[in-house]
VOFIMAR-771624 format. One record per residue: residue number from 1; x, y, z of N, C-alpha, C in turn. Coordinates in steps of 0.001 Angstrom, whole numbers, plus 500000, padded with zeros to 6 digits. Layout:
residues N
(rec NUM,(X,Y,Z),(X,Y,Z),(X,Y,Z)),
...
This chain:
residues 342
(rec 1,(204869,829929,252115),(204145,829636,253365),(202996,830685,253672)),
(rec 2,(202029,830461,253829),(200627,831246,254047),(200298,831371,255781)),
(rec 3,(199912,832702,255923),(199676,833166,257268),(198347,833008,257623)),
(rec 4,(198116,832766,258635),(196733,832496,259244),(195865,834213,259004)),
(rec 5,(194846,834184,258519),(194128,835199,259081),(193320,835801,259962)),
(rec 6,(193366,836885,260333),(192946,837197,262035),(191349,837825,261443)),
(rec 7,(190565,836964,261908),(188932,837351,261260),(187868,837072,262243)),
(rec 8,(186918,837399,262286),(185993,837650,263060),(184841,837032,262645)),
(rec 9,(183426,836817,263059),(183443,836801,264425),(184129,835917,265108)),
(rec 10,(184285,835955,266546),(184744,835012,267452),(183135,834445,268420)),
(rec 11,(183206,833439,268357),(182135,832350,269147),(182558,830984,269016)),
(rec 12,(181770,830566,269954),(182008,829281,270784),(180950,828357,269729)),
(rec 13,(181063,827323,268788),(180281,826305,268275),(180165,825071,269018)),
(rec 14,(178953,824822,269701),(178517,824072,270395),(178694,822394,269708)),
(rec 15,(179130,821549,270383),(179169,820108,269612),(178047,820019,269007)),
(rec 16,(177167,819791,269371),(176044,819213,269486),(175208,820056,268140)),
(rec 17,(175830,821264,267286),(175332,822033,266452),(175822,821488,265376)),
(rec 18,(176778,820447,265458),(177602,819632,264068),(176793,819239,263523)),
(rec 19,(176758,819248,262102),(175709,818019,261401),(176587,817095,261145)),
(rec 20,(175986,815605,261915),(176917,814388,261905),(176366,813350,260542)),
(rec 21,(175691,813929,259853),(175137,812869,258677),(174091,814113,258005)),
(rec 22,(174083,813434,256506),(173059,814060,255466),(171691,814275,256263)),
(rec 23,(170884,815338,255733),(169701,815341,256101),(169040,814179,255699)),
(rec 24,(169419,813774,254554),(168404,812539,253935),(168421,811315,255221)),
(rec 25,(169282,811482,255746),(170013,810052,256923),(168782,810430,257901)),
(rec 26,(168641,811873,258439),(167812,812577,259536),(166219,812204,259160)),
(rec 27,(165709,811575,258035),(164323,811641,257389),(163919,812747,256713)),
(rec 28,(164728,813600,256286),(164182,814922,255525),(164920,814999,254132)),
(rec 29,(164504,815770,253384),(164935,816067,252079),(166002,816955,251859)),
(rec 30,(167035,817114,250580),(168268,817940,250615),(167448,819190,250926)),
(rec 31,(166727,819899,250198),(166307,821241,250448),(165379,821513,251797)),
(rec 32,(165521,820431,252877),(164280,820679,253999),(165630,821133,255089)),
(rec 33,(166731,821540,254818),(167713,822243,255745),(166985,823681,256076)),
(rec 34,(167621,824194,257290),(167247,825810,257567),(167914,826899,256787)),
(rec 35,(167625,828215,256679),(168191,829197,256078),(168125,830283,256889)),
(rec 36,(169392,830573,257119),(169216,832199,258120),(169822,833052,256893)),
(rec 37,(168696,833808,256805),(168476,835141,255926),(168895,836371,256746)),
(rec 38,(170342,837268,256486),(170449,837982,256663),(170413,839302,255654)),
(rec 39,(170206,840403,256172),(169826,841695,255270),(170239,842610,256270)),
(rec 40,(170914,844160,255958),(170868,844976,256810),(170056,845724,257841)),
(rec 41,(170136,845371,259097),(169107,845271,260191),(168075,844472,260164)),
(rec 42,(168327,843427,259305),(167320,842222,259682),(168133,840812,259636)),
(rec 43,(167846,840012,260544),(168238,838606,260417),(166787,837740,260995)),
(rec 44,(166586,836699,260144),(165437,835540,260439),(166095,834253,259884)),
(rec 45,(165265,833129,260620),(165425,832194,260229),(164658,831463,259383)),
(rec 46,(164526,831003,258141),(163467,830334,257050),(164013,829048,257101)),
(rec 47,(163346,828406,255956),(163880,827299,255326),(164152,827128,253987)),
(rec 48,(164935,826554,253697),(166044,826570,252446),(165050,826524,251273)),
(rec 49,(164114,825394,251590),(163253,825509,250358),(162293,826646,249926)),
(rec 50,(162509,827757,250853),(161797,828885,250531),(162691,829910,249640)),
(rec 51,(163748,829784,249187),(165048,830840,248657),(163923,831055,247376)),
(rec 52,(163136,830423,246653),(162541,830829,245285),(161517,832284,245693)),
(rec 53,(160953,832041,246917),(160300,833295,247372),(161260,834813,247896)),
(rec 54,(162414,834177,248318),(163634,835576,248831),(164180,835932,247605)),
(rec 55,(164330,835210,246402),(164609,836070,245685),(163804,836856,244229)),
(rec 56,(164626,837385,243410),(163403,838359,242747),(164002,838515,240927)),
(rec 57,(162655,838082,240345),(162936,838072,239016),(164247,838902,238283)),
(rec 58,(164831,838486,237489),(166178,839036,237070),(167365,839003,237985)),
(rec 59,(167245,838731,239228),(168398,837988,239890),(169032,836548,239235)),
(rec 60,(170272,836556,239587),(171120,835653,238850),(171698,834881,240079)),
(rec 61,(171683,833384,239803),(172286,832695,240827),(173851,831950,239879)),
(rec 62,(174953,831754,240132),(176216,831162,239915),(176317,830287,240871)),
(rec 63,(176791,829266,240105),(176582,827972,240606),(178237,827254,240463)),
(rec 64,(178784,826449,241169),(179921,825877,240961),(179815,824266,240725)),
(rec 65,(179692,823961,239384),(179755,822521,238675),(180968,821793,238853)),
(rec 66,(181750,821971,239732),(183094,820884,240228),(182168,819913,240996)),
(rec 67,(182703,818658,240384),(182051,817089,240874),(182917,816842,242009)),
(rec 68,(182531,816256,243555),(183956,815984,244633),(184219,814434,243939)),
(rec 69,(185833,814758,244147),(186377,813311,244398),(186317,812715,245439)),
(rec 70,(186770,811423,245896),(186901,810365,246699),(188021,810576,247204)),
(rec 71,(188900,811628,247478),(190285,812153,247775),(191062,811790,248836)),
(rec 72,(190441,811193,249607),(191153,810338,250810),(191577,808525,250434)),
(rec 73,(192838,808633,250614),(193600,807338,250445),(193862,807192,251770)),
(rec 74,(193582,805611,252265),(194071,805249,253260),(195277,804745,253169)),
(rec 75,(196655,805075,253934),(198097,804133,253924),(198198,802812,254593)),
(rec 76,(197714,803374,255836),(197457,802242,257062),(196783,802751,257811)),
(rec 77,(195664,801159,257685),(194568,801039,258229),(194443,801151,259589)),
(rec 78,(195608,800684,260258),(195203,800801,261853),(195243,801847,262338)),
(rec 79,(194631,802085,263790),(194333,803494,264787),(195711,804157,264709)),
(rec 80,(195584,805520,264570),(196922,806097,264419),(197899,805973,262812)),
(rec 81,(197107,805298,261882),(198060,804942,260541),(197576,806255,259809)),
(rec 82,(198529,806343,258721),(198599,807333,257645),(197471,807111,256654)),
(rec 83,(196983,808449,256440),(195849,808821,255492),(196263,809966,254901)),
(rec 84,(196280,809780,253548),(196455,811261,252712),(195282,811536,252213)),
(rec 85,(195258,812608,252040),(193978,813526,251433),(194926,814262,250014)),
(rec 86,(194118,814023,249015),(194676,814682,247581),(194043,815776,247579)),
(rec 87,(194831,816755,247472),(193939,818277,247408),(193691,819015,246118)),
(rec 88,(194896,819788,245736),(194713,820251,244348),(196252,819854,244012)),
(rec 89,(195964,819240,242380),(196737,819716,241312),(197751,820776,241313)),
(rec 90,(199398,820788,241050),(199701,822280,240904),(200134,822202,239184)),
(rec 91,(200144,823369,238742),(200711,823544,237523),(202102,822664,236783)),
(rec 92,(202749,822463,237784),(204031,821907,237353),(203823,820333,237685)),
(rec 93,(202583,819948,237811),(202379,818550,237800),(202358,817336,239158)),
(rec 94,(202951,818603,240266),(202913,818102,241490),(201538,818156,241968)),
(rec 95,(201537,817721,243344),(199815,817529,243982),(200159,818165,245173)),
(rec 96,(199236,819034,246035),(199642,819267,247338),(198546,818448,247985)),
(rec 97,(199289,817721,248811),(198688,816908,250016),(198471,817004,251022)),
(rec 98,(197592,816547,252160),(197374,816497,253744),(197602,815072,254037)),
(rec 99,(198934,815028,254838),(198963,813832,255567),(198135,813548,257074)),
(rec 100,(197228,812826,257050),(196296,812888,258195),(196709,811185,259199)),
(rec 101,(196038,811107,260027),(196443,810172,260983),(195013,809471,261374)),
(rec 102,(194634,808250,261115),(193628,807928,261434),(193376,807723,262970)),
(rec 103,(191884,807902,263017),(191847,807894,264258),(190011,807636,264823)),
(rec 104,(189599,806434,264870),(188506,805543,265089),(188228,805138,263163)),
(rec 105,(187149,806279,263356),(186215,806360,262107),(186808,807651,261039)),
(rec 106,(187150,808387,261592),(187454,809723,260976),(189315,809793,260752)),
(rec 107,(189507,810896,260823),(190919,811232,260389),(191158,812647,261466)),
(rec 108,(192332,813158,262248),(193123,814206,262653),(194267,814447,262106)),
(rec 109,(194800,815761,262050),(195839,816477,261641),(197052,815298,261998)),
(rec 110,(197992,814810,261266),(199054,813968,261344),(200093,814930,262442)),
(rec 111,(200425,814095,263220),(201395,814665,264435),(202745,814076,264811)),
(rec 112,(203815,814832,264724),(205072,814371,265030),(205736,814653,263551)),
(rec 113,(206881,814236,263218),(207658,814547,262155),(207046,814058,260633)),
(rec 114,(207763,814174,259522),(206828,813077,258293),(208213,813767,257591)),
(rec 115,(208892,812553,257124),(209698,813010,256284),(209558,813088,254926)),
(rec 116,(210541,813403,254167),(210024,813260,252543),(210459,812246,251996)),
(rec 117,(210140,811527,251094),(210261,810279,250810),(209401,809846,250140)),
(rec 118,(209348,807971,249810),(208508,807525,248893),(207395,806955,249759)),
(rec 119,(206174,806927,249305),(204739,806011,250086),(204151,805238,249223)),
(rec 120,(204023,804115,249386),(203456,802812,248571),(202349,802858,248965)),
(rec 121,(201258,803179,247884),(199728,803649,248391),(199138,801926,248010)),
(rec 122,(197649,801758,248054),(197105,800911,247764),(197138,800511,246488)),
(rec 123,(197341,799414,246064),(197218,799651,244458),(198475,799453,243834)),
(rec 124,(199815,799699,244376),(201093,799818,243856),(201696,801386,243815)),
(rec 125,(200621,801838,243567),(200823,803383,243180),(201871,804335,244285)),
(rec 126,(202544,804929,243885),(203686,805537,244705),(203336,806810,244682)),
(rec 127,(203469,807738,246075),(203609,809014,246174),(204613,809804,246908)),
(rec 128,(205445,810603,246105),(207077,811236,246610),(206792,812328,247442)),
(rec 129,(206762,812382,248244),(206771,813513,249235),(207598,814890,249193)),
(rec 130,(207559,815841,248607),(208805,816473,248184),(209190,817848,248963)),
(rec 131,(208347,818239,249951),(208339,819536,250561),(207531,819880,251252)),
(rec 132,(207268,820272,252299),(206279,821056,253109),(205990,822727,252558)),
(rec 133,(204595,822549,252381),(204226,823718,251832),(203351,824840,252502)),
(rec 134,(202644,824059,253550),(202474,824984,254528),(202670,824147,255969)),
(rec 135,(201913,824305,257003),(202686,823669,258527),(201526,822084,258132)),
(rec 136,(200638,821857,257261),(199878,821022,256955),(200034,820199,255680)),
(rec 137,(200376,821239,254860),(200110,820677,253324),(201701,820435,253090)),
(rec 138,(201691,819059,251805),(203163,818832,251569),(203003,819155,250040)),
(rec 139,(203591,819418,248950),(203625,819304,247676),(204650,817386,247566)),
(rec 140,(203752,816670,246210),(204187,815689,246270),(203701,815291,244899)),
(rec 141,(204420,813782,244312),(204005,813609,242950),(203311,812205,242828)),
(rec 142,(202417,812025,242405),(201699,810784,242324),(202332,810040,241273)),
(rec 143,(202602,808937,241001),(202918,808048,240062),(201873,807249,238957)),
(rec 144,(200724,807798,239277),(199290,807531,238170),(198371,808469,238012)),
(rec 145,(197677,808407,237058),(196713,809372,237004),(195789,809285,237987)),
(rec 146,(195684,810474,238685),(194765,810532,239874),(193423,810545,239932)),
(rec 147,(192836,810746,238620),(191207,810534,238530),(190790,808896,238918)),
(rec 148,(191373,808237,237874),(191021,806484,237856),(191636,805865,239278)),
(rec 149,(192653,806512,239556),(193107,806052,240862),(192537,806217,242160)),
(rec 150,(191952,807611,242179),(191028,808028,243623),(189601,807148,243099)),
(rec 151,(189200,806957,241863),(187864,806548,241546),(187748,804969,242152)),
(rec 152,(188779,804292,242009),(189116,802968,242580),(189373,803067,244245)),
(rec 153,(190593,803531,244691),(190991,803310,245836),(190370,804524,247166)),
(rec 154,(189983,805683,246528),(189860,806835,247217),(188575,806764,248022)),
(rec 155,(188879,807543,248806),(187213,807204,249704),(187043,809417,249734)),
(rec 156,(185545,809344,250082),(185272,810752,250576),(186110,811294,251998)),
(rec 157,(186716,812999,251826),(186927,813012,252936),(185947,813579,253844)),
(rec 158,(186316,813096,255264),(185461,813529,256347),(186340,813316,257693)),
(rec 159,(185968,814855,258420),(186589,814761,259626),(185807,814589,260560)),
(rec 160,(186180,814596,261968),(185905,813771,263288),(184270,814136,263674)),
(rec 161,(183853,815035,263073),(182403,815067,263431),(181568,814612,262595)),
(rec 162,(181558,813688,261666),(181445,812750,260770),(181473,811417,261098)),
(rec 163,(180435,810908,262147),(181260,809209,262511),(181046,808444,261837)),
(rec 164,(180593,808384,260689),(180523,807198,259592),(180862,807556,258372)),
(rec 165,(181260,806424,257712),(181480,806580,256137),(180164,807061,255162)),
(rec 166,(180331,807629,254345),(179119,808043,253595),(179617,807879,251809)),
(rec 167,(178915,807097,251090),(179051,807210,249938),(179361,808371,248898)),
(rec 168,(179967,808369,248032),(180558,809682,247263),(179450,810599,246833)),
(rec 169,(178205,810201,246712),(177366,810495,246497),(176512,811528,246911)),
(rec 170,(176876,811045,248305),(176364,812346,249409),(176876,813574,249393)),
(rec 171,(178128,813463,248765),(178863,814675,248677),(179000,815671,247129)),
(rec 172,(178175,815024,246616),(177814,815837,245454),(176573,816509,245581)),
(rec 173,(176684,817790,244712),(175682,818712,244340),(174853,818345,243214)),
(rec 174,(173790,818843,243045),(172827,818713,241339),(174012,819388,240603)),
(rec 175,(174816,820249,240565),(175288,820904,239658),(176445,820216,239020)),
(rec 176,(177406,819463,240292),(178430,819059,239712),(178533,817766,239020)),
(rec 177,(179400,818274,237685),(179304,817104,236837),(180816,817061,236263)),
(rec 178,(182008,817945,236742),(183087,818069,236427),(184286,817569,237739)),
(rec 179,(184437,816538,237712),(185347,815899,238976),(186594,816846,238910)),
(rec 180,(187085,817276,240496),(188038,817807,240587),(188536,818469,242098)),
(rec 181,(187095,818108,242922),(187049,818934,244261),(187494,818091,245209)),
(rec 182,(188242,818589,245892),(188578,817311,247106),(187568,817855,247947)),
(rec 183,(186937,818484,248131),(186130,818419,249241),(184887,819278,248060)),
(rec 184,(183277,818875,248861),(182359,819082,247976),(181791,820899,248222)),
(rec 185,(181748,821344,247145),(181177,822746,246870),(180015,822550,247653)),
(rec 186,(179907,822686,249110),(178621,822301,249889),(177406,823445,249561)),
(rec 187,(177856,824618,249594),(176815,825370,249296),(175650,824950,248453)),
(rec 188,(175854,824184,247487),(175147,823945,246584),(174372,822699,246444)),
(rec 189,(174740,822018,247675),(174340,820907,248298),(172498,820463,248161)),
(rec 190,(172038,821693,249019),(170671,821407,249610),(169634,821750,248328)),
(rec 191,(170393,822154,246975),(169410,822161,245701),(168825,820897,245283)),
(rec 192,(167596,820895,244543),(167282,819691,244032),(166779,820128,242667)),
(rec 193,(166520,819286,241880),(165994,819930,240441),(164720,820275,240388)),
(rec 194,(163817,820167,241251),(162658,820739,241795),(162692,822001,242087)),
(rec 195,(163803,822336,242780),(163879,823862,243366),(164696,824646,242202)),
(rec 196,(165539,824133,241474),(166191,824640,240371),(164827,824703,239485)),
(rec 197,(164164,824490,238924),(162877,824585,238169),(162367,825355,238580)),
(rec 198,(161966,825356,239930),(161147,826394,240521),(161829,828278,240517)),
(rec 199,(163171,828253,240729),(163984,829207,240563),(163801,829553,239420)),
(rec 200,(164141,828787,238387),(164174,829508,236820),(162508,829865,236197)),
(rec 201,(161491,829067,236587),(160465,829542,236097),(160041,830710,236957)),
(rec 202,(160427,831276,237984),(160182,832253,238431),(161095,833136,238101)),
(rec 203,(161868,833085,237140),(162714,834206,236700),(163991,834624,236837)),
(rec 204,(164714,833684,237693),(165725,833522,238511),(166677,832399,237402)),
(rec 205,(167392,832904,236869),(168638,831943,235939),(169371,831458,236659)),
(rec 206,(170297,830342,236362),(171299,829705,236731),(172255,829683,235832)),
(rec 207,(173442,829953,236386),(175008,830103,235469),(176158,829562,236438)),
(rec 208,(177103,828680,235363),(178177,827833,236074),(179183,828736,236099)),
(rec 209,(180237,828268,236887),(181769,828471,236968),(182039,826869,237265)),
(rec 210,(183327,826890,237342),(184232,825643,237595),(185007,826100,238612)),
(rec 211,(185148,825657,239844),(186276,826229,241009),(186357,824704,241688)),
(rec 212,(187783,824228,241401),(188143,822799,241930),(188611,823165,243319)),
(rec 213,(188031,822718,244558),(188155,823108,245975),(189352,821977,246595)),
(rec 214,(190062,822743,247348),(190963,821819,247852),(190450,821421,249108)),
(rec 215,(191350,821170,249979),(191064,820402,251428),(190778,821821,252213)),
(rec 216,(189710,821566,253153),(189378,822514,254284),(190197,822526,255619)),
(rec 217,(190145,821373,255541),(190982,820834,257327),(190364,822346,258137)),
(rec 218,(189309,821623,258762),(188490,823008,260167),(189914,823037,261318)),
(rec 219,(190690,822090,261318),(191767,822138,262334),(192670,823520,262219)),
(rec 220,(192936,823837,260889),(193914,824705,260418),(193263,825854,259983)),
(rec 221,(193154,827052,260291),(192191,828067,259743),(193273,829022,258776)),
(rec 222,(193771,828481,257592),(194471,829427,256675),(194011,829971,255610)),
(rec 223,(194421,830844,255302),(193628,831243,253555),(193840,830272,252923)),
(rec 224,(192657,830364,251593),(193089,829676,250804),(193925,829636,249804)),
(rec 225,(194568,828730,249156),(195952,828776,248359),(195146,828925,246947)),
(rec 226,(196150,828792,246085),(195920,828981,244589),(194942,827392,244173)),
(rec 227,(193935,827749,243306),(193199,826835,242631),(192479,826824,241410)),
(rec 228,(192081,825894,240816),(191979,826035,239165),(190262,826394,239184)),
(rec 229,(190426,827963,238348),(188908,827869,238062),(188564,827985,236828)),
(rec 230,(187793,828200,236225),(186813,828854,234969),(185819,829467,234872)),
(rec 231,(185819,830456,234434),(184349,831804,234444),(184200,831447,232679)),
(rec 232,(182794,830847,232111),(182825,830391,231077),(182354,831993,230283)),
(rec 233,(181991,832198,228880),(181723,833218,228425),(180707,833311,228603)),
(rec 234,(179757,832279,228465),(178069,832687,228901),(177936,833028,230050)),
(rec 235,(178532,832388,231341),(178669,833154,232786),(178733,834746,232821)),
(rec 236,(180133,835077,232040),(180411,836352,231965),(179636,837405,231510)),
(rec 237,(178379,837048,230591),(178060,837479,229686),(176213,837724,230521)),
(rec 238,(176342,836676,230871),(175260,836664,231778),(175031,837814,233223)),
(rec 239,(176443,837542,234067),(176689,838308,234836),(176563,839691,234642)),
(rec 240,(176902,840307,233050),(177118,841484,233075),(175923,842026,232749)),
(rec 241,(175178,841087,232292),(173523,841257,231471),(172809,841622,233222)),
(rec 242,(172901,840800,234263),(172458,840908,235225),(172445,842116,236027)),
(rec 243,(174157,842740,236053),(173859,843950,236727),(173605,845374,236082)),
(rec 244,(173310,845047,234640),(173470,845871,233687),(171766,846587,233932)),
(rec 245,(171123,845497,234131),(169411,845534,234545),(169077,845420,235573)),
(rec 246,(169919,845676,236463),(169577,846285,237757),(169397,844868,238944)),
(rec 247,(169404,843858,238415),(169665,842815,238885),(170751,841909,239969)),
(rec 248,(170541,841207,240530),(171576,841061,241692),(172118,839627,241484)),
(rec 249,(173650,839451,241596),(174180,838329,241130),(174692,837592,242176)),
(rec 250,(174003,836410,242967),(174049,835651,243990),(175120,834544,243976)),
(rec 251,(176162,834735,244654),(176967,833547,244208),(176638,832348,245335)),
(rec 252,(176579,831032,244870),(176177,830053,245742),(177831,829052,246262)),
(rec 253,(178541,829608,247333),(179165,829554,247737),(180520,830412,247860)),
(rec 254,(181308,830431,248607),(182632,830973,248499),(183308,830611,247398)),
(rec 255,(183352,829535,247012),(184235,829162,245950),(183628,829877,244332)),
(rec 256,(182159,830142,244470),(181917,830869,243119),(182301,832390,243263)),
(rec 257,(182340,833105,244688),(182880,834171,244973),(184447,834680,244194)),
(rec 258,(185115,833651,244872),(186676,833671,244350),(186620,833513,242695)),
(rec 259,(185958,832532,242243),(186048,832686,240749),(185717,833870,239994)),
(rec 260,(184478,834431,240388),(183762,835844,239939),(184946,836586,239995)),
(rec 261,(185487,836993,241222),(186317,837800,241303),(187538,837639,240998)),
(rec 262,(187725,836394,240493),(188982,836495,239391),(188959,836801,238077)),
(rec 263,(188024,837106,238164),(187393,837416,236133),(187130,838917,236082)),
(rec 264,(187225,839630,237120),(187225,840950,236775),(187756,841891,235720)),
(rec 265,(187351,842411,234843),(188234,842763,233750),(188343,844641,234636)),
(rec 266,(189213,845523,233714),(189790,846654,233991),(188567,847699,234598)),
(rec 267,(187569,847441,233449),(186287,848448,234049),(185352,847952,234914)),
(rec 268,(185644,846802,235308),(184798,846065,236465),(183623,845370,236012)),
(rec 269,(183539,844685,234473),(182797,843874,234216),(183593,842423,234476)),
(rec 270,(182477,841560,234201),(183218,840053,234321),(183577,839663,232453)),
(rec 271,(184564,839104,232866),(185377,838379,231298),(185617,837124,231571)),
(rec 272,(185356,836099,230335),(185472,835070,230605),(187184,834549,230811)),
(rec 273,(187559,833878,231758),(188652,833576,232208),(189499,832515,232451)),
(rec 274,(190203,831884,233064),(190379,830616,233220),(191760,830492,233861)),
(rec 275,(192069,829512,234617),(193686,829756,235175),(193418,829240,236788)),
(rec 276,(194750,829857,237377),(194853,829505,238285),(194577,830745,239555)),
(rec 277,(193880,830897,240615),(193250,832129,241386),(194199,832318,242879)),
(rec 278,(194326,833365,243142),(194807,833370,244554),(194053,834426,245237)),
(rec 279,(193230,834709,244640),(191699,836173,245344),(191514,835846,246190)),
(rec 280,(191620,836241,247366),(191137,836221,248887),(190633,837491,249031)),
(rec 281,(188953,837148,249272),(187587,838610,249284),(187991,838878,251086)),
(rec 282,(188335,840035,251156),(188534,840406,252535),(187668,841973,252651)),
(rec 283,(187308,842433,253700),(186698,843980,253650),(187802,845195,253296)),
(rec 284,(188859,844815,253156),(189505,845837,252594),(190127,845600,251027)),
(rec 285,(189591,844067,250321),(189779,843941,248887),(188011,843069,248856)),
(rec 286,(186993,843848,248571),(185668,843468,248682),(185235,843153,247276)),
(rec 287,(184393,842266,247067),(183958,841709,245713),(183372,843041,244795)),
(rec 288,(183321,842316,243564),(183134,843854,242605),(181941,842941,241724)),
(rec 289,(181625,841830,241656),(180669,841370,240490),(179837,840521,241559)),
(rec 290,(180168,840132,242656),(179028,839309,243740),(177884,840184,244551)),
(rec 291,(176635,840559,244128),(175859,841269,245239),(175570,840571,246745)),
(rec 292,(175322,839223,246487),(174979,838405,247568),(175551,837024,247447)),
(rec 293,(175284,836589,248698),(176330,835013,248913),(175453,834168,249659)),
(rec 294,(175186,832887,249003),(174690,831796,249899),(175658,831036,250326)),
(rec 295,(175826,830419,251564),(176924,829813,251973),(176521,829047,253057)),
(rec 296,(177482,828140,253392),(177381,827183,254857),(177592,828172,256046)),
(rec 297,(177439,827547,257039),(177751,828236,258466),(178967,827743,258555)),
(rec 298,(180208,828628,258703),(181554,828333,258985),(182257,828502,260430)),
(rec 299,(183159,827726,260617),(183763,827693,261826),(184482,828814,262209)),
(rec 300,(184409,828611,263865),(185142,830383,264565),(186628,830146,264221)),
(rec 301,(186954,831388,263489),(188032,831890,263288),(188178,831473,261724)),
(rec 302,(187369,830792,261018),(187847,830412,259341),(187524,831936,259090)),
(rec 303,(189055,831285,257900),(189232,832216,256916),(187921,832879,255979)),
(rec 304,(187088,831787,255786),(185743,832209,255160),(185193,833572,255458)),
(rec 305,(185140,833615,256783),(184758,835152,257717),(185121,836038,257621)),
(rec 306,(186409,836200,256525),(186895,837261,256083),(186020,837618,255230)),
(rec 307,(185630,836883,254186),(184687,837065,252888),(183292,837404,253341)),
(rec 308,(182895,836567,254691),(181399,836965,254778),(181371,838806,255772)),
(rec 309,(182329,838836,256136),(182384,840340,256775),(182431,841305,255790)),
(rec 310,(183232,841443,254668),(183454,842120,253424),(181868,841865,252548)),
(rec 311,(181014,840777,252579),(179508,841223,252618),(178353,841657,253433)),
(rec 312,(178807,841502,254722),(177736,841662,255510),(177767,842949,256613)),
(rec 313,(179930,843142,256738),(179856,843919,257650),(180464,843513,259202)),
(rec 314,(181333,843501,260026),(181095,842819,261439),(180216,842796,262150)),
(rec 315,(179533,843935,262351),(178401,844000,263385),(177210,843065,263317)),
(rec 316,(176431,843310,261586),(175634,842373,261158),(176315,840576,261311)),
(rec 317,(177468,840754,260666),(178005,839025,260678),(177712,838639,262367)),
(rec 318,(178124,839006,263202),(178081,838889,264931),(176959,838273,264994)),
(rec 319,(176092,839389,264725),(174500,839127,264884),(174038,837978,264096)),
(rec 320,(174235,837759,263169),(173949,836538,262513),(174338,835136,263255)),
(rec 321,(175761,834998,263333),(176237,833897,264399),(175697,833740,265693)),
(rec 322,(175524,835080,266337),(174824,834705,267668),(173370,833841,267644)),
(rec 323,(172685,834417,266512),(171414,834160,265955),(171435,832837,265491)),
(rec 324,(172266,832240,264881),(172491,831000,264448),(172641,829948,265480)),
(rec 325,(173630,830227,266391),(173590,829600,267726),(172068,829458,268512)),
(rec 326,(171874,830511,268708),(170612,830715,269636),(169052,829719,268854)),
(rec 327,(169472,829725,267637),(168242,828913,266616),(168646,827269,266839)),
(rec 328,(169674,827268,267448),(170285,825939,267223),(170442,825075,265338)),
(rec 329,(171085,826282,264474),(171376,825829,263427),(172304,825007,263541)),
(rec 330,(172288,823988,262089),(173589,823139,261952),(174915,823762,261193)),
(rec 331,(175713,823172,261617),(176813,823667,260785),(177595,822508,259973)),
(rec 332,(178778,822744,259078),(179438,821857,258700),(178849,821666,257031)),
(rec 333,(178991,820462,256154),(178690,820299,254703),(177599,819661,254572)),
(rec 334,(176684,818693,255749),(175728,818855,255833),(174593,819170,256791)),
(rec 335,(175079,820438,256959),(174291,821590,257992),(173437,822525,257055)),
(rec 336,(172816,823543,257777),(172449,824979,257248),(172958,825793,256510)),
(rec 337,(172147,826821,255946),(172623,827401,255285),(172649,829072,255657)),
(rec 338,(173502,830051,254768),(173074,831380,255169),(173076,831979,254190)),
(rec 339,(171967,832932,253729),(171907,833901,252734),(172216,835219,252943)),
(rec 340,(173369,835911,252584),(173689,837183,253125),(173269,838168,251542)),
(rec 341,(172234,838794,251834),(171168,839656,251026),(171565,841362,251132)),
(rec 342,(172013,841918,250025),(172296,843312,250123),(171422,844181,250646)),
């Protein structure tokens, strides 16, 4: 079982600041979202498309190339019926799954008892619930290969703040080409091919890692559990060259930080590595390789805020989130972004 992290800043998220749909459905482009930019002593609100002008030649962007699976399966389509989110495959062949209940167009946490046993899924597949893993997650075995099954019967995971369904391509990033994430590595969503071209032409290369993300479930703010990752040799070399030449390593998303910091060698350099990471970044266990972070705006008391505090410190992060609320920035996967610079 995992315990809840006690993190800050503490703030109230007004419902009207939740992004209910992709910016494309609001008449904007992916890169038309806003960007909160914070440095020690300075916080300002800009536009994401200004990112190339905020970085320096010799900086390195590290991105997550995991693509999003349609990981939600409706078992009972009636209101209050069971929906299962397939989160993360385990090394022993089992899955971590989250049972949810259907509530209109979205889902809510499952309430009441849920006995272990067999669940018949659409298409005749069987999911065997084994035992609770946390207060909301179970270990389970799926009777068929997950990739083809979810491609046919799954749907993108969404929560109550997104009132209607969107196709899975709305949950993909320009970098994603290895399916495996239950939820989108959303810090990469605002990037477009044109913006990446501008970055590279300006001397800011882009390097990939892979970390397949599990379910977030903003109703339950737990620390992240073990997730599969890979830092390839070329990315490890680029990270080391960037740091040796005085450039900054900028992680695009908390998933990238987690993967990079799982690849730290004994001498403090990056090394190619792969496996399952349980690395959690906090002020007491700060990042070694990542100098800056581009991330979304996180919910009150989210465990991700511990990582952000490790980058910015508590006082600056408090100021950032006050300004984000005052400037009416938008939260969640279709919302605005935050760039934390050293």
